[in-house]
C-alpha positions in Angstrom: 154.2 119.1 113.1 150.4 118.5 113.4 150.0 121.4 115.8 152.0 123.6 113.5 149.7 122.8 110.6 146.6 123.5 112.8 148.1 126.8 113.7 147.8 128.1 110.1 144.1 127.7 110.0 142.1 131.0 110.1 138.7 132.4 109.3 139.4 132.0 105.5 140.3 128.3 105.8 138.1 125.4 104.8 136.5 123.7 107.8 136.3 120.4 105.7 140.1 120.4 105.4 140.4 120.9 109.1 138.2 117.9 109.8 140.3 115.8 107.5 143.3 116.7 109.6 141.3 115.8 112.7 140.6 112.4 111.3 144.3 111.8 110.7 145.0 112.8 114.3 142.6 110.2 115.6 143.9 107.6 113.2 147.4 108.2 114.4 146.4 108.2 118.0 147.5 111.8 118.7 144.2 112.6 120.4 145.7 112.8 123.9 148.4 115.2 123.0 148.2 118.7 124.7 149.5 120.6 121.8 147.3 118.9 119.2 144.1 119.3 121.2 144.8 122.9 121.9 145.4 123.4 118.2 142.1 121.7 117.4 140.2 124.0 119.7 141.7 127.0 117.9 141.2 125.5 114.5 137.5 124.8 114.9 136.9 128.2 116.6 138.6 130.1 113.8 136.8 128.2 111.2 133.4 129.1 112.8 132.6 125.8 114.5 132.4 126.7 118.2 130.5 123.5 119.1 133.4 121.2 118.0 135.8 123.5 119.9 133.7 122.8 123.1 133.7 119.1 122.4 137.5 118.9 122.1 137.9 120.9 125.3 135.4 118.7 127.2 136.9 115.4 126.0 140.5 116.4 126.9 141.7 114.0 129.7 143.9 116.8 131.0 144.2 120.5 130.4 147.0 123.0 130.7 146.8 126.8 130.7 146.9 126.9 126.9 143.8 124.7 126.8 141.9 127.0 129.0 143.1 130.1 127.2 142.2 128.6 123.8 138.6 127.9 125.0 138.2 131.2 126.6 139.4 132.9 123.5 137.0 130.8 121.4 134.0 132.0 123.4 135.2 135.6 123.2 135.9 135.3 119.4 132.3 134.1 118.9 130.8 136.9 121.0 129.9 134.7 124.0 131.5 136.9 126.6 129.4 135.6 129.5 130.5 132.0 128.9 134.2 133.1 128.6 134.0 134.8 132.0 132.3 131.8 133.5 135.1 129.5 132.1 137.7 131.8 133.7 136.2 131.2 137.1 136.2 127.4 136.5 139.9 127.8 135.5 140.7 129.5 138.8 138.9 126.8 140.7 141.0 124.1 138.9 144.1 125.9 140.2 145.3 126.9 136.7 147.4 130.1 136.7 146.3 132.6 134.2 148.6 134.2 131.6 148.7 137.4 129.7 146.8 135.6 126.9 144.1 134.7 129.4 143.5 138.4 130.3 143.6 139.4 126.6 140.7 137.1 126.0 138.9 138.2 129.1 139.1 141.9 128.1 137.8 140.9 124.6 134.9 139.1 126.2 134.1 142.1 128.5 134.0 144.4 125.4 131.4 142.1 123.8 129.1 142.1 126.8 129.6 145.7 127.9 131.2 145.0 131.2 133.6 148.0 131.4 134.1 147.9 135.2 134.7 144.1 135.1 137.3 144.6 132.4 139.1 147.4 134.3 139.1 145.0 137.2 140.9 142.4 135.1 143.4 144.9 133.9 144.3 145.9 137.5 144.3 142.3 138.7 146.7 141.0 136.1 149.5 143.1 137.5 148.5 143.3 141.1 147.5 139.7 141.7 149.5 137.8 139.1 152.5 140.0 138.4 151.7 140.2 134.7 152.5 143.5 133.0 149.9 144.6 130.4 151.0 144.8 126.8 149.8 147.2 124.1 147.3 144.5 123.0 145.7 144.7 126.5 145.5 148.5 126.3 143.9 148.3 122.9 141.3 145.9 124.2 140.4 148.4 127.0 140.0 151.2 124.5 137.8 149.0 122.3 135.8 148.0 125.4 135.2 151.6 126.4 134.5 152.6 122.8 131.9 150.0 122.3 130.2 151.3 125.4 130.2 154.8 124.0 132.8 156.1 126.6 134.9 157.9 124.0 136.1 160.7 126.4 137.1 158.1 129.0 138.9 156.1 126.3 140.9 159.2 125.3 141.8 159.9 128.9 142.9 156.3 129.4 145.2 156.6 126.4 146.7 159.8 127.7 147.5 158.1 131.0 149.3 155.1 129.5 152.8 154.5 130.9 154.2 154.1 127.4 153.6 155.7 124.0 150.3 154.4 122.5 150.8 152.0 119.6 148.9 151.5 116.4 146.5 149.0 117.9 145.4 151.6 120.5 144.7 154.3 118.0 142.9 151.9 115.7 140.6 150.9 118.5 139.8 154.5 119.3 139.2 155.4 115.6 137.0 152.4 115.2 134.9 153.5 118.2 134.6 157.0 116.7 133.4 155.5 113.4 130.7 153.6 115.2 129.5 156.6 117.2 130.1 159.2 114.5 132.6 161.5 116.4 134.6 163.2 113.7 136.5 165.5 116.0 138.0 162.7 118.1 138.2 160.5 115.0 140.4 163.0 113.2 142.6 163.1 116.3 143.0 159.3 116.3 143.5 159.2 112.5 146.3 161.8 112.6 148.2 159.6 115.1 147.8 156.7 112.8 148.9 158.7 109.8 152.2 159.3 111.7 152.7 155.7 112.8 151.3 153.8 109.9 151.2 156.1 106.8 150.8 153.1 104.4 147.6 151.7 106.1 144.3 152.5 104.3 142.2 151.8 107.5 142.5 155.4 109.0 141.6 157.0 105.7 138.6 154.8 105.2 137.3 155.1 108.7 137.7 158.8 108.9 136.0 159.2 105.5 133.1 157.2 106.8 132.8 159.3 109.9 132.7 162.4 107.7 130.0 160.8 105.6 127.9 159.9 108.6 127.9 163.6 109.6 127.2 164.9 106.0 130.7 166.5 105.8 131.2 165.7 102.1 134.0 168.1 101.5 136.1 166.7 104.4 135.3 163.2 103.1 136.5 164.1 99.6 139.7 165.7 101.0 140.4 162.5 103.0 140.0 160.3 100.0 142.2 162.6 97.9 144.9 162.5 100.5 144.8 158.7 100.5 145.2 158.7 96.7 148.0 161.3 96.8 149.9 159.2 99.4 149.6 156.2 97.1 147.7 154.2 99.7 145.3 151.6 98.2 142.6 149.6 99.9 142.5 145.8 99.6 139.3 144.5 98.0 136.8 143.2 100.6 136.1 139.5 100.0 133.4 137.2 101.4 133.3 133.5 100.9 131.1 130.5 101.6 131.8 126.7 101.4 129.1 124.7 99.4 129.5 121.0 98.9 133.2 121.1 99.8 133.9 123.9 97.3 134.9 127.5 98.3 133.1 130.3 96.5 134.5 133.9 96.9 132.8 137.2 96.2 133.6 140.9 96.0 131.3 143.8 95.5 129.8 143.8 92.0 131.5 140.5 91.3 130.1 138.9 88.1 132.8 136.4 87.4 131.1 133.5 89.2 129.6 131.0 86.8 126.2 131.3 88.6 126.4 135.1 88.8 123.0 135.8 87.2 121.2 133.4 89.6 123.1 134.7 92.6 122.3 138.3 91.8 118.6 137.4 91.3 118.5 135.9 94.8 120.4 139.0 96.1 117.8 141.2 94.6 115.1 139.3 96.4 117.1 139.5 99.7 117.2 143.3 99.4 113.5 143.5 98.7 112.8 141.4 101.8 115.0 143.7 103.9 113.1 146.7 102.6 109.7 144.9 103.3 110.9 144.3 106.9 111.5 148.0 107.4 115.2 148.3 106.6 116.0 151.9 105.4 119.5 152.7 104.2 121.1 155.7 105.9 121.4 158.1 103.0 124.3 159.9 104.7 126.4 156.8 104.9 125.6 155.2 101.6 126.7 156.0 98.0 124.3 154.0 95.8 124.4 153.0 92.2 121.4 151.7 90.3 122.2 148.8 88.0 119.6 146.6 86.3 116.9 147.8 88.7 118.9 146.7 91.8 120.3 149.2 94.3 123.7 148.1 95.4 125.2 149.8 98.4 128.9 150.8 98.4 131.1 152.6 101.0 130.6 151.5 104.5 128.1 148.9 103.3 130.4 146.9 101.1 130.9 144.2 103.7 127.2 143.7 104.0 126.9 143.5 100.2 129.6 140.8 99.8 128.2 138.9 102.8 124.8 138.9 101.1 126.4 137.7 97.9 127.7 134.7 99.8 124.3 134.1 101.3 122.6 134.5 98.0 125.0 131.9 96.5 124.0 129.5 99.2 120.3 130.1 98.6 120.8 129.8 94.8 122.3 126.3 95.3 119.1 125.1 97.0 116.5 123.2 95.0 112.9 124.1 94.2 110.4 121.5 95.4 108.5 121.4 92.2 109.5 121.4 88.5 109.5 124.8 86.7 109.4 123.4 83.2 108.4 120.2 81.4 111.8 118.5 81.5 115.1 119.4 82.9 118.0 117.2 81.6 120.9 117.6 83.9 124.1 119.0 82.4 127.7 119.0 83.7 128.8 122.3 82.0 127.3 124.9 84.3 128.1 127.8 82.1 125.9 126.4 79.3 123.0 125.5 81.6 120.0 127.0 83.2 119.3 126.3 86.9 115.9 125.0 87.7 116.3 122.6 90.7 118.4 119.6 91.6 121.0 120.1 88.9 121.5 122.6 86.0 119.5 121.9 82.9 120.6 121.8 79.3 118.7 123.7 76.6 115.3 122.0 76.0 115.9 121.9 72.3 119.0 119.7 72.9 117.2 117.0 74.8 117.3 113.5 73.3 116.1 110.0 74.0 119.5 109.1 75.4 118.9 111.6 78.2 116.0 109.3 79.4 117.6 105.9 78.9 119.9 103.6 80.8 121.4 100.2 79.8 122.6 97.7 82.4 120.1 96.6 85.0 120.1 93.1 83.5 123.7 92.7 84.5 124.2 91.1 88.0 126.1 93.1 90.6 129.4 91.8 92.2 128.3 90.2 95.5 131.8 88.9 96.5 132.1 91.4 99.3 131.9 91.4 103.1 128.1 91.9 103.2 127.3 89.7 100.2 125.2 92.2 98.3 125.5 94.9 95.6 123.3 97.8 94.9 123.2 99.1 91.3 121.6 102.6 91.3 119.7 104.3 88.5 119.3 107.9 89.6 119.9 111.3 88.1 123.6 110.5 87.8 122.8 107.7 85.4 119.7 109.1 83.7 120.0 112.9 83.3 116.4 113.2 82.4 115.4 112.2 85.9 116.4 115.6 87.1 113.4 117.3 89.0 111.1 114.3 88.4 111.5 112.9 91.9 112.0 109.2 91.2 114.8 106.7 90.9 115.4 103.0 91.2 118.0 100.3 92.1 118.8 96.7 91.4 120.0 94.7 94.4 121.8 91.4 94.1 122.3 89.1 97.2 124.6 86.2 97.7 123.2 83.3 99.8 122.9 84.7 103.3 124.0 88.1 102.0 122.3 91.2 103.2 121.7 94.9 102.4 122.7 96.1 105.9 120.5 98.3 108.0 120.3 101.7 106.4 118.0 104.7 105.7 117.1 106.9 102.8 116.8 110.5 104.2 114.9 111.7 101.1 112.8 108.8 99.8 110.3 106.1 100.5 111.3 102.8 98.9 109.0 100.1 97.3 110.8 96.8 96.7 109.8 93.8 94.5 111.5 90.4 94.7 112.5 88.9 91.3 114.4 85.8 92.5 115.0 84.2 95.9 113.7 84.6 99.4 114.3 87.7 101.5 113.7 88.6 105.1 113.0 92.3 105.1 111.9 94.8 107.7 112.1 98.3 109.1 112.1 99.8 112.6 109.7 102.6 113.7 111.0 105.8 115.3 111.6 106.4 119.0 110.3 105.7 121.5 108.5 102.6 120.2 111.3 101.2 117.9 109.0 98.4 116.8 110.4 96.0 114.2 108.0 95.3 111.3 109.3 92.5 109.2 108.2 89.8 106.7 109.7 87.0 104.5 109.2 87.8 100.8 109.1 85.4 97.9 109.3 85.9 94.1 106.8 88.5 93.1 106.2 89.9 96.6 106.3 93.7 97.2 107.2 95.5 100.4 107.4 99.3 101.3 110.0 101.0 103.5 108.7 104.4 104.7 111.0 107.5 104.2 113.7 108.0 106.7 113.2 104.7 108.7 116.0 102.2 109.2 115.4 99.1 107.1 117.2 96.0 105.8 117.0 93.0 103.5 118.5 89.5 104.2 118.7 86.6 101.8 117.6 83.6 103.9 117.9 81.2 100.9 120.7 79.0 99.7 120.7 80.6 96.2 121.2 84.1 94.9 118.4 86.6 95.2 117.5 89.6 93.1 115.2 92.6 93.9 114.3 95.8 92.2 113.3 98.9 94.2 111.8 102.3 93.3 112.5 105.4 95.3 110.6 108.6 95.6 113.5 110.9 94.9 115.9 111.5 92.0 118.7 111.4 94.5 117.4 109.6 97.7 120.7 109.4 99.5 121.7 106.5 101.7 123.0 106.3 105.3 124.3 102.8 106.1 124.1 102.7 109.9 127.2 100.8 110.8 129.4 102.8 108.3 128.0 106.1 109.5 128.4 105.3 113.2 131.8 103.6 113.1 133.2 105.0 109.9 132.4 108.8 110.1 134.9 111.3 109.1 136.2 112.6 111.5 135.4 109.6 113.7 132.9 110.0 116.6 134.7 110.1 119.9 135.1 106.5 121.1 133.7 107.5 124.6 130.4 108.5 123.0 130.1 105.1 121.2 131.3 103.2 124.2 128.4 104.6 126.3 125.8 104.5 123.5 126.4 100.8 122.6 127.6 99.6 126.1 130.8 98.2 124.5 134.4 98.2 125.7 136.4 101.0 124.3 138.8 98.6 122.6 135.9 97.0 120.7 134.7 100.5 119.6 138.2 101.5 118.4 138.6 98.2 116.5 135.2 98.7 114.7 136.2 102.3 113.9 139.4 101.2 112.3 137.6 98.7 110.2 134.8 100.9 109.0 136.9 104.0 108.5 139.1 102.3 106.0 135.9 100.9 104.3 134.6 104.4 103.9 137.8 106.2 103.0 
């Protein structure tokens, strides 16, 4: 069942969701299953994470032909043809027999690196050496390989010599190559074959129209578009998407439905300006442009670039500015009614009130009846909305006798701590390679500083409760508790990595992971 679920993941699927399933797999001890690991390789690859595909493949205790095929396909999918071919040689040395899927990925890889002769050698070898008959998908890969190399005449001759009637995939590959190289004569030939075999598909109409545009044949282009409309063929809207903070944002050309549309289009305009400054010149023959609000938006063959830039602009628009752009910026939850400055969206300045800069509750002790014997009560931008963009926050920390604030780090803030009650042993560790511990015992009224990013801790060495307040140089400093991060990550770090890093038995590592994973999740 798990492998079936992994099989539905594609390029439009959330990577975060896939990682949650991976966590479940580790929790249920399915990590040594052939089918599950092969599914994970494909899942990570299709979701754009080639590195994790490689990790899964390398950590597999045993591999079958599907494992090798999945990894070769992953390299080919990501345009790393040389590594795909290298992995095939390793597969042969391991004595694993290739399949028709293996050769499909190899042909795909050869197309990406321009190795036409190598690819033709694979096509011949699969039948001659392994008794595997080529399918239409293999022939289409060969045409694509030749087309990418500019060998259009050779591709056409190859099609004419096929032992069976060329299918849709073959003609699509030839038409795509004609579109890249602007060959309208051969493109029309391929398109006519597709009109016969797939009259409902918009692809041949669009590609042929683009070929005519590239050659300045506007009348032929218009006739192609008219024929498409007369046949009742419609084109699906091109969509681009990006995942930001576990939320999927989708875009189409001229899309203004997104709640942050004005911000995104502002960033998009800056991106186009930067492209022009770097020497980018739109090909006037292949672009139909419209001017809207001073911004030239490219349509036609450029629509995929535009929607991709929309997604990129959304990512950039979600980043924060390092310095405030107005006097105050009170955070607001309703994004449609706010203005983005940095950190969070801001409410209208005229609506700001004293309550936006006030918090009640730090006089209340935190609950210290937990495993570590401490409780941190934060006061950051989530509690005081007026802290947005101001770069400060604070916490109250309560400690039970012999309780501790475990080793942790703040990735975005330096911390200054003052002891109000009790006696604390505090310290931090300098960075590699020295890793020097700097520590001190603090009493009531003492102050200590923990530099940004360094691992630090506090430990109540007294027999009574202790209390400390700390200021941090960020409105949202973040915290990484070392034990939780290492043993409770989601998905979990491979036990073999932790076994070697901490010089522990694997059973000990797995036991720690089971404890901390539940704590975190």
